C-alpha positions in Angstrom: -5.4 49.2 -12.6 -8.5 46.8 -12.4 -9.5 45.6 -8.7 -11.3 42.7 -10.7 -10.4 39.5 -9.7 -12.0 36.1 -10.7 -13.4 33.8 -8.7 -11.7 30.5 -8.8 -9.9 31.3 -5.4 -13.5 32.0 -3.8 -14.7 28.7 -5.2 -11.9 27.1 -3.6 -12.0 28.3 -0.3 -16.1 28.1 -0.3 -15.2 23.9 -1.0 -12.6 24.0 1.5 -15.2 25.3 3.8 -18.2 23.5 3.2 -16.6 20.0 3.4 -17.4 17.7 5.8 -15.3 17.5 9.1 -15.1 14.6 11.5 -16.2 14.7 14.7 -13.6 13.7 17.4 -14.5 11.9 20.3 -10.9 11.5 22.3 -10.1 15.0 22.4 -11.3 18.8 21.9 -10.8 20.3 18.4 -11.5 24.0 17.7 -10.5 25.3 14.3 -7.8 28.1 14.6 -9.1 29.7 10.4 -10.7 29.1 7.9 -7.9 28.2 5.4 -6.3 25.6 8.0 -5.2 24.5 11.5 -7.2 23.5 14.4 -5.9 23.7 18.4 -5.9 20.0 20.2 -7.0 19.9 24.4 -7.2 16.7 26.2 -4.1 14.9 24.7 -1.2 14.0 26.9 2.0 13.3 24.7 4.4 12.6 27.7 2.4 9.1 27.8 1.7 6.7 25.3 -1.7 7.3 23.3 -4.1 4.8 22.9 -4.9 3.6 19.3 -8.1 5.5 18.7 -6.6 8.6 20.1 -3.7 8.9 17.6 -5.9 7.5 14.5 -8.3 10.5 15.2 -5.1 12.8 15.5 -4.1 11.7 12.2 -7.4 12.2 10.8 -7.2 15.9 12.2 -4.0 16.4 10.7 -5.4 15.1 7.1 -8.6 17.8 7.4 -6.3 20.5 9.1 -3.2 20.2 7.9 -1.5 22.0 11.3 -2.6 21.1 14.9 -1.1 22.7 18.0 -1.2 20.9 21.0 -0.9 23.4 24.0 0.7 22.6 27.4 2.8 19.7 26.6 5.8 20.1 29.0 7.4 17.0 27.2 11.1 15.8 27.1 13.4 14.9 23.8 12.5 11.4 24.0 8.8 11.8 24.2 9.2 14.2 21.7 11.0 12.0 19.2 8.2 9.3 20.3 5.5 11.1 19.2 7.1 11.8 15.7 7.8 7.9 14.9 4.4 7.8 15.0 4.3 9.2 11.7 7.0 7.4 9.9 10.9 7.6 10.2 12.4 10.0 12.1 14.5 12.2 9.6 18.6 13.4 10.5 18.7 16.8 8.8 22.5 17.0 6.6 22.9 20.2 8.3 22.3 19.0 12.2 25.3 19.7 13.3 26.5 22.6 11.6 26.7 25.5 14.0 26.8 28.0 10.8 22.8 27.5 10.5 21.7 25.5 13.6 22.4 24.9 16.8 24.0 21.7 17.7 21.0 19.4 19.7 23.7 16.7 20.4 20.8 14.1 18.9 21.0 13.6 14.8 17.3 12.8 15.4 16.4 16.9 16.9 17.2 19.7 14.8 17.8 22.6 16.7 18.4 26.5 16.6 18.8 29.7 18.7 18.0 32.9 17.1 19.5 36.2 18.9 21.1 39.6 18.2 24.4 37.9 16.5 22.9 35.4 14.1 22.6 36.4 10.7 20.1 34.0 9.7 17.0 31.8 11.2 16.0 28.8 10.2 12.6 28.9 7.9 12.9 32.8 7.1 11.0 32.3 3.6 8.1 30.4 2.2 9.1 27.1 1.9 8.5 22.8 2.5 11.2 21.4 4.7 14.2 19.7 3.0 12.3 19.2 -0.4 15.2 18.1 -1.7 14.7 14.7 -0.4 14.1 11.8 -2.3 11.5 11.0 0.3 10.8 14.7 1.7 9.7 15.0 5.2 5.9 14.2 5.8 5.1 15.1 9.3 7.1 17.6 11.4 6.7 18.4 15.3 8.0 21.8 16.5 8.3 23.1 20.5 9.9 26.8 20.7 11.8 26.2 23.8 12.5 30.0 24.0 10.0 33.0 23.0 10.8 36.6 22.3 10.1 38.8 25.8 8.6 41.4 23.4 6.0 38.7 21.6 6.1 38.0 17.8 8.0 34.6 16.3 4.6 33.3 14.6 4.8 30.8 12.0 2.4 31.3 9.0 1.3 28.2 7.2 0.1 28.5 3.5 -2.7 25.7 2.0 -1.1 24.3 -1.1 -4.7 22.2 -1.7 -6.5 25.9 -1.8 -3.1 27.1 -3.9 -3.8 24.6 -6.4 -7.3 24.7 -6.5 -7.4 28.4 -7.1 -5.7 28.2 -10.4 -7.4 28.9 -13.5 -8.1 25.3 -15.9 -6.0 26.4 -18.2 -2.7 26.5 -15.8 -4.1 23.2 -13.8 -3.7 21.4 -17.4 0.0 22.8 -18.0 1.0 21.7 -14.8 -0.3 18.4 -14.8 2.8 16.1 -15.6 5.5 18.5 -15.2 8.3 17.8 -12.5 10.5 19.8 -11.1 14.0 19.8 -9.2 14.3 20.3 -5.6 18.0 21.1 -4.9 19.6 21.7 -1.5 22.0 24.2 -2.8 19.2 26.7 -3.5 18.5 26.7 -0.5 21.4 25.9 1.9 24.5 27.3 -0.2 22.5 30.1 -2.3 20.5 30.9 0.3 22.5 30.7 3.4 26.0 30.4 2.4 26.4 26.8 3.5 28.6 24.4 2.0 28.7 20.6 2.4 31.6 18.5 4.2 34.1 17.2 2.3 32.5 14.0 0.6 29.2 15.3 0.5 26.5 16.6 -1.3 23.4 18.2 -0.9 20.3 16.4 -2.3 19.0 16.8 -5.4 15.3 15.6 -6.4 13.0 15.3 -8.8 9.1 15.4 -7.9 5.9 16.3 -9.6 4.8 20.0 -9.8 1.2 18.9 -8.6 1.2 15.8 -6.8 -1.6 13.8 -4.8 -1.7 13.7 -1.3 -1.7 9.7 -0.3 -3.7 9.8 2.7 -6.5 12.6 1.6 -5.9 12.1 -2.2 -6.2 15.5 -2.9 -4.1 17.2 -5.5 -2.0 20.1 -4.2 1.1 22.4 -5.6 4.6 20.9 -4.9 7.2 23.7 -5.4 8.7 26.4 -3.1 11.2 29.2 -3.6 13.8 28.0 -1.4 14.4 24.8 -2.9 12.8 24.1 -6.3 15.4 25.0 -9.0 13.9 24.4 -12.0 10.7 22.5 -14.1 12.5 19.9 -16.4 10.2 19.9 -19.2 10.7 23.5 -19.7 13.1 25.6 -21.4 14.8 28.0 -18.5 13.0 31.3 -19.3 9.7 29.2 -19.3 10.3 27.5 -16.1 11.5 30.7 -14.3 8.1 32.7 -15.2 6.1 29.8 -14.4 7.5 29.2 -10.9 7.6 32.8 -10.4 3.8 32.6 -11.0 3.0 29.9 -8.8 5.5 30.9 -6.0 3.4 34.6 -5.8 0.3 33.0 -5.9 1.2 31.1 -2.8 2.9 34.1 -1.2 0.1 36.8 -1.8 -3.2 34.9 -0.9 -3.6 35.7 2.9 -7.0 33.4 2.4 -4.5 30.5 1.8 -2.9 31.4 5.4 -2.9 31.5 8.8 -0.1 32.8 11.1 0.1 30.3 14.7 0.9 32.1 17.9 3.1 30.1 20.0 2.6 29.4 23.8 5.2 28.3 26.5 5.0 24.5 26.5 3.0 24.4 22.6 3.8 21.3 20.0 3.2 22.0 16.9 2.3 19.4 14.0 2.2 20.2 10.4 1.6 18.1 7.2 4.8 19.3 5.1 3.9 18.6 2.0 0.3 19.6 1.5 1.3 23.1 3.2 4.5 26.0 3.1 5.7 27.7 6.1 7.5 30.9 6.9 9.2 31.5 10.0 8.5 35.3 11.1 11.3 36.7 12.1 10.3 40.3 13.8 11.6 40.1 17.2 15.4 40.9 16.3 17.1 41.7 18.8 15.5 39.2 21.0 15.9 35.4 21.1 13.9 32.6 19.7 15.1 29.0 20.4 13.3 25.9 19.0 13.7 22.0 18.5 12.6 20.0 15.3 11.5 16.8 14.7 10.3 15.2 11.1 9.3 12.1 10.0 9.3 10.5 6.8 7.5 8.0 4.5 9.5 5.0 2.0 8.2 7.5 -0.4 7.7 11.0 -1.6 5.2 13.0 -3.4 3.1 10.9 -6.0 2.1 12.3 -9.3 -1.8 14.0 -9.2 -2.7 13.0 -12.8 -4.7 10.1 -11.9 -6.7 11.9 -9.3 -6.9 15.2 -11.6 -8.5 13.1 -14.1 -11.1 11.5 -12.0 -12.6 14.7 -10.8 
């Protein structure tokens, strides 16, 4: 075999790591990896945020995609209040299912408890959260309320800007204008064996394969193995082959990825459109508990054609 690789990925990474970044005045920020992620200190999420500080947090999310806030001993209401600053709070269709989640007692908080008797854990695959919704979650806010005694339980993230930019030009052109169906049955029925309640159906929505981020204006790859069922404009064989190429592309390029190491009282915020994540279940039989609040906008990812054609 040949170990030769082209340099599309290196050029994409070079562009990402040499872009101009903001200087922040209202908190201290430290980058966590070349691909994505930053730690923020000097913010108190138990208190209302000054407008200037909130604006800088939004900018940091745009630039770094994943933000950690250590030392935030916040309660459920404070957790939700921070989420509302980014959009309407999401209510998960399986939020009260003890098969996959742990009932939090609050429709706007998705809870889970993973332990020795658990057969599934939330997020144990590369995915965008609930991409089957017409307006998929934009920002997610996660607290891990119990950490495994042996360590582990990291959350891995992949940068979908880099995943797109590192593709060859012919593949980029092929993807432009294609749309894919994201189906809740793929992730929840086929993946976990969960079925909708009587009279309920899981959402299925059509989204662009390459989307344009409304804040950064950058194109990103928007398909994921957990929810995407097929590309609409292709035959099933063509769709399966192309999707498998894209899934493996995201999965194998560790240079697009970073692992977040959890600490007690840390809150994690990420852009759920421009990243995928994977909860690493390496701590069995020990326990890991958490609660997630998520915010969505009044629209889903937008087609990227106009942005791409201008570049």
